[in-house]
Structure formats: structure tokens, C-alpha cells
Residue, then its C-alpha position, 0 to 999 in steps of 0.5 A: v651693800f647686800p642683805s646677805l653674802d649668799i645672794s646669787v650674782k643673777n640678783i644683783d644689778r649690772k654695776n655692783i657685778y661689774n665692780i665685783v667681778r672686775p678686779l677678778y678679770k684683771l687677775r684672771q689676765a695677769c696669770v696669763h702675762p702680765q701684760a695682758v692686762n690692758g693698760q696696766f703694764l708696760k706698754i711694749k709690743g711682745t715680751m723681753t728678756m732683762e737684757k733686751l728690757m734694759d736696751v729699751m730703757i737706755d733707748q727712751c732715756r736717750v729720746h727723752c735727753n734729746d727732746t730736753l736737749r732740743s727744747l733747750v736749743s730751742l730756749h736759747n734761740a728764742l731769747a737770742g732773737l728777742y736781745l736782738i729786737r731789743g738792741e742788746p747783741t751782746n747777750a744774743v751773742e752769748h745765748y748762740r754761742t751756749v747753743l754751740g757750746l752744748m753741741d760739742k758737750y753733749k756729742d760724747k753722750q750721743l745726743k744730738i741737736d736737729t740739723v735745722q737749729k745748729i744751721h739757724v744758730m751758725y748763720n745767725l751768729a754769722s750775721v750778728i757778728e758781720e752786723n756789729t763789728s765791736l763785737r769780741k770774735k773767736s778764732s773759730d768764728s770764721n769758719l762759722k759760714s763755710d760749717m753752715e753751708l757745709l751742712e746746708k748741703e748735706y741736709l738737702g743733699a740727703s732728701q735729693q738723693n732720695v728723688e734721684s734714687t726713686r726716679k730711677t726706678v720710676q725710669f726702670y717701670s717706664d723703660k720696661v713699659a715702653k718697651i713693650i708697648g711701644n707707640k702704643t696706648l695702654c689699650y695695646s690692642d683689641w684682643w680683649s674686644d674679639m674675645l667679647d666676640w667668641i664667647f659662646s655662651p654670654n649669659d654663663f660668661l656673665s653669671k661666672v663674672q658677676m659672682e667672682l666680682e662679687d666675691y673680689r670686691v672691696p668695702g667702700i666701693p661701688n661694685i661693676a657687677n651690677r652693670l654688666k647686663s650684657v657683653g656690650d657693657v663690658y666692652n663699654v666698660l672696658s673701653v673706657w676705663l682703658t682710655d682713662l687709665n692711659l690718660g691718667r697715666n700720661r698726665t700723672i708722669s707728665m704732671l711729676k716731671t714739671l714738679e721736678e723740673t720747677p725752680m724749689n724756690d718757686l715751689v716753696q713760695k707757692a706752697l706757702i700761699c697753699h698749704l705750708r706753715l699756714k693751712s690755705k682757706k681758698a677751697n678752689p683748685k685754682y688756688w693750689c699749687l702744682l704739688c698738690n695739682a700732682e698729688m691729686c692726679l696721683q690719687s685720680y690715677e689711683s683710683l683707675l689703677f687699684s680698687v681704691s675708695n674716690k671718698q678722698k678725692n670728693m672730699l678734697i674737691d667738695k670741701t669748703e670753708e666751713n669744713d677746711q679742717e680736713t688735711m689735704y695730704e692724708s691717704t687715699s687708699k687703706g692700705l690696700w694694693k690689689m687690682s681694679q675691678k675692670e683689670f680684674l675683669l679683664m683678667k678673666l676675660y684673658q683667662y675665659g680664653q685660655a680654657k676655651i680656645i684652642n688656637k693659643s697664638c691669639l692670646e699672645d696680645a692678651a699675655e702681653h697686654i696683662k703683663v703691662l698692666e703689672l708693669v704699670r701698677k708696679e710703676f705707680r708705687y715708685l711714682r707715689l714714692l717720687w712724689t712723696h720725696l718730692s714733698d719732703s724736699l720742698s719741706t727741707h727747703d722751706e726749713i732752710v728758709m725758716a732756719k736762716s729768719r729771725l723774730k721780727l718786731g711786728n705792728n701792735l694789734t690793736p682790737e677793733t672796737d664792735k658796736d654790738g658786742p666786745s672788741k675783737k682781736k685781728a687776725k694774724k696775717e699768713n707771714e706773720n709767723d716769725v713776728i712778735m709783737e713789742q708788747y709780748v717782748d718783755f714778758n717773754v725774756m723774762s719767762m724763758k730766762s727763768d725757763i733755761p735753768i729749770t730744762v737744764t736741771i732736768l737735762e742733767r738729771d735725764i742724763g745721770k740717768l741715761l749714764y746710770l742705765e749704761n753703767l748697769k748694763k756694762e756691770k751686768e754683761n761683765s758680772t758673774e754674780v746672782d742679782t738679789c732683790p735689794i730689799c730681802c736679799l734673795n735672788g728673786e726666784a718669782g721674777w723682777a719688777v724693773l722700775l724706771c730708774g733701771h733698778s729692780v725688785c722682785n715680784q714678791c717685794l713689789a706686791s708689799m710695796c704697793n700694798h703699802s703704797e698710798a698713792f699710784d707710784i713706788a718709791c724706789p728703795m735704792c735712789r727714792t725716784n718715783t714709778p707709777m705703777d703702770s710703769v713697771s717692766y716685768v721680767k722673768n727670772n729662770r731658776e737656779g740649774e733650770v733649763s729651757n728650750i724654748k726661744g724668748s722670755f716669756s711668761t710661765k704660762i706662755e712658756s708652759v702651753t708652748l713647751k707642751l705643744m713642741e712636745l707634742t710636735q716632736q711625737d707627732p709632727n702633723v698634730k692638731v691642737l684647738i687652744f682656747s683663751n678669753w682674751d685676743k691678748a693673750l692669743n698674740l702674746l702666744g702666736e708671739a712664743l709659737t712663731q719664735n720657736s717655728i711651730n705653725f699656727k693661725i688665729l681664728k677671728p670672726g670676719s671676711t678670713y674666718k671661713k679661710t683660716l678653718k678651711e687651711f687649718k684642716a687641710n694643711n698638716k703643717i699648721n699644728a694649731l688653732l688659737m681662737k676665743l672660746s666666745v668665737g670657737s667653742k659652738g658649731l664647728n666639726l673640728t675632729e681633725a684636732t685630737r687635742i684641746f688647751f684650756m689657757e685659764p680655768i673656765i667658769n662656765k663648765a657648759d662652755e667648755l664642755q661645748a668647746i670639747g664637743r669641736i673634736h670629741r663628736i661624731g666622727q672623731t676617730k681618734p683618742t682626744f685629750v684636753h689640757h688645763f693650765i693652772i697657774r699654781n698658787s694663783i687665783e686660778e687655782n683657786i678657781t679651779n678648787v670653788f668651781s670644779d664642782d658639778m653643782f656650778d653649771r650656770w655662771d647664774d648658780i654662784t653667790l658671793s660668799q662662793l665668790i669671795k673665797v675665789f679671792e682668799k688665799n689657798e693655802s693647799n696645793d692639792i690641784l697641781 
């Protein structure tokens, strides 16, 4: 590809540079922590010990078993329904009884069948037996309906209990509001109107409020500061807002009360037409059910009470048949619970009165009003939660209705003839979710009969894996022997790689297995189960006799940085350290280690919190470390409050390293400064440090391909570390 290896990287096109440097990039990331390589290792938040990893693998395996069992039950239920359509109740009963057998068989293994599936089996089995008196009965059949009713009562009771609990909390806050305002509205009194008349310098007040509103604004929401040209504008804004807020609250509470009082069967029927099971094609609000109307009231009330955008509300009102792919139940806010700009304006007016008015007794109404608005905001959160629980309760009742239904035989769908083109198939009606056409019955019976043995095999395999992992965990807990690698028979000082089957090999043997593997899977040396390379988990193994005071299990580098920082904080509790890395993931992993070991830190990121983070780090002596990417914090900052710099990886571009050091080693620094480099021995980091340590490499562009190749060569010397 290249005529000579002495060619400089600045003369190579970007595509080839990317292909050359990409392995170097990922190897450097892996030196920090295996999980720092995005998409290449186990996707688990944080790091874990062998014991914790075993628990995670057992939980994941149990989830897979439950999913497979659920699929198997669905196949039996569907096949039973098809046999009933074909007039074969004996075969249908056999499959229903098979599901009941599965319930008993896997009860001890902590595998669960969905309650709705249980209700479906019990109800339909009892119904089929009643309808066909010639069928052979069992002694337990007489309890089917009573057991089903008990299950149904428990299932519905759980959602109803949530509704009642939340209703009590809503009533608690509503009573508090009512106790303060009595027969008044949320306008409460004219204190804010009087306060506007008492302002000594309206222009100064307006300019100050406009500046604070600019800082308070939320992206995506129009700022009201531009509308405040005079004191009269402030009066109009607050007057309209308080009136709308009172109407919105009353309307929302009334709508939710109506929703609770409406019989559940009526709610379900209207919701079926509106949005349940099949999405409604009608964009006109007059077709919405009570649940959707209550949601709209909540959204409108929320936009008055909090700093949330009206974009979602407009989307709901303006949507048409052409774009009705949008769902009606997306969140109206993006996790923001900040008070609205109008309430913020009212708060500033109250603060102005506290600062300027000598007679504080006239501010008693103001203090009560502010307290009421705070209670109303708390009340809204539970109003929203009440609606959510009511929606869940409605869905639960609909699930029960579906569980008690069977497959029905529908009319054959005959294609419509189109003169100008091919025939068109009739659209399915909204009430045809449980309908199957006659021509598809036999085909589905054959298909499901062949799927059941396959699903049973998968389930038994997954259960066997679950039992093995549980027994393995017990053996490790009770065993005092040192684990050895099944390949090299050594004790895995370099750490362990855990495969999906639960067996583990040392990291050195894993590297050999990866090199000899022609695919992207690794065959376990114990059970021959294949594990994808990106699903291997990694666990660090402490050397014999090694004692570590660090809490948690982390990579060698993360532990080294944390231990050094712990040592420095013991010597000087007010020490301040700047920690640089090239990757956010590495900083997040280090942040987790610092959190577990009670070291206060901040992560410097670009954005709205950038200046605030810097200010807190400088002013707060309890914050010992400031973590930042090299590209974010290496230039233009004066951080002489810190006296030490940690580089988590070797820096190829020396200019960037010098710029980072210049954050603390500069004019105004009165204390000695120190720089710490953390390099992994016998790794690509050591090669980078050796190759690029000379002063001749001031810029990345000066590097040639031959020098870059040396980075990937195995280093036999250990002179640096």
C-alpha cells in the first residue's frame, strides 16, 4: 500500500490513517479498563467482583428461562385454541393440562408463568370441561374456577392498591392547600398587585428580573423576559397565569375524579375504540376516551405549573391521519420539575419586597401564597402518578378480558379486484385481534406442533445452565481451594475471563484462544459452549498475599489512580488533583471507584455546568479531584488551586501534555507541583512511552509508519516501570 515505511503520517489519507490507528486506539482504551472499549466487552454498568458477576449471570440466565417458558406456554395456549376451532376438545384439554403441569414443574426453580397466562388456562379449561361433559375429569378440575377467581382478584387488587395509595397522598396535599387558601383561588390575594405599585425604581427591577429570567430559562421554552416592558406587563402576565393555573388545577382534579368514578368496564370499552390494542385513526379530540382527555388536562396543567415545553401538546392536537404514528402517551416533559417562569417572576417580586419593605407584616400573604404554590407543585406529581396507576388499572382489566377470550374463526378475506392494478386485501377490523381465518388453521397447527419440541429443548438447556451456575456459586462459596485455569493449570494471576456458560480461563489463555479462533466465538474448554468474544466478562484476581485497601473490584490502572489519590488525601485532606484522560468512559469508571472509596470529585464537561463545576472545585476544599478529558481542560484554564496532575494514559502529542501541565504550573502558583503518569507494564502503553519519549516528537505529524509499527512490537525490556 505504501512505497516506504518511512513515510510520515501527515502524508497518508484519513481513511488509511483510521485503519492503522484504530487497533492502537482500542488497545489504549483496554489498558484503562476492558469495559472502556465501547461495544467490545460485557455491557454492564460499573465493575464487579467474581461473586457479583456470578449473581448477574444467574439472574440473566433466569430471565432467559422465564422468557422461553413464557413462549412455550403461549404455544400450548394457541394450539389449544386452534384445536377448539377444529372441534377437537380432547386435544385442547391436553395442552391446557400440559401448561398446568409446567406451572407445578418449574415452581421450585423460581421460574414464573405470567398471571394472565394462568388465568387464560384455568378459565378456558374449566369452560371446555363444562361444555363437553364427555371429557375425562380430574379431581382438581372442580377448583379451577375458584383458583382462577383468586388469581384474578390478586392481579386486579395490586393495581387497585396503587390507585388507592396514591389517591390518599393526593388528598393529603389537597387538604393542605385547602387549609391555607380556604374559599380563595390560587390568586390568593392582591399582595403581588400591591407590590407592583410599591416598586421604587421600575426600570431597575425590570432589568434585573429580565437578566435572571434569561439565566433561568429552559431550552425549548419561549422566554417571557422579552414581554416584560413595563410593570403593567408584569401584572398582566401574572394575572392571566394565576387565573389559568386555578382553572387548570380544578379541571384536572375534576377529570381525574370522573375517571375514578366511571365503571371500569365502560372505561375499557371506550379505551378500546380510542387507543387500546389497536391505535385509533381518529385525530379529532371528540373521539378520545376519558383517560386520554385526563392526560390532555394534565399536560395543559403541567405546562402552566412547570418549565415544560408545549411541543408535545401541540403535537397531540395537530396530528392527522398522515402522521398518526406518534403515540399519545409519551412524556410531556424531559425530566424537568423546575417551577414555571411566571412563578419564578412571582418569587422575585416577593424577594424584592423582603429586601425593600420595612414593614414585613404586609408580606405574610406573600409567604403563604408562595407556600401554596409549592404544595400545588408537589400535589401535581401525585396527580400525574394517580393517572398513571389508573391507566395501568385499565390495562390490567383489559388483559383479564383478553385472557378469558378464545381464538375465533373469522370470515375468509377475499381479495378485492382492482381494475387498474393487482387485487387488494381487505383490512382487518379493530375487533379482530383474536380472529383467525379458516385457511390458516391447519398450517398454524402444524407449525406450532413443530415449534413446541424445539422450545422445550431450549428451555431444558437454559434450565441446565441455570442449575450449573447456581451449583458453581455454592461450590465457590464453600471452597477454600485456589482456582486454576483449566488450560494452563495456573492460578490466573493476570485475571480471569468468564464465559457465558460460567466457566473461566485465565486472560493469557483467552488471548491464545482468540488468536486460534477462526470465527468471533470462543469454545469453552470444559463444555464446548460457544461464547461471542464481545460477551466475555473480565474479573481481576488479587495476587497471593496482596492486600488492597480499595473498596470494589477494578482494573489495575483504576485501582492505582484511586490508591494514589487516597494516599494523597490522607497526607493532606485539602489536596487538589487534576486528572486527565482521553475518554469519557475512563473518567466515568474512575468516578465510580472514587465514589465507592469516599473521595469527593467533580467531572468537568462542556455545557451549562462548565463554569459552575470549575467554581465549585476552586472554592470547595472538600473536593479533591477534578476529572476532565484532555481536549476539554488542557487549554485556557487557571487552576493553581491544584498542585498535582494525573495522566491516566501516555500522551502522544507532547504539546497537549505541556498545555495540561500549564494549568497548575503557571504564574500565581505558590506551591510545589507534581505530575504523575500511570503506565501499564508490558503493554502497548509502555511501548508508546518508550517510542515517543524523545523530544524529537513534538507533533503527531512527525511520526513515521516505521516508528508507529514499533508500538505494536512486543517489548522485552522493563526499563521504564
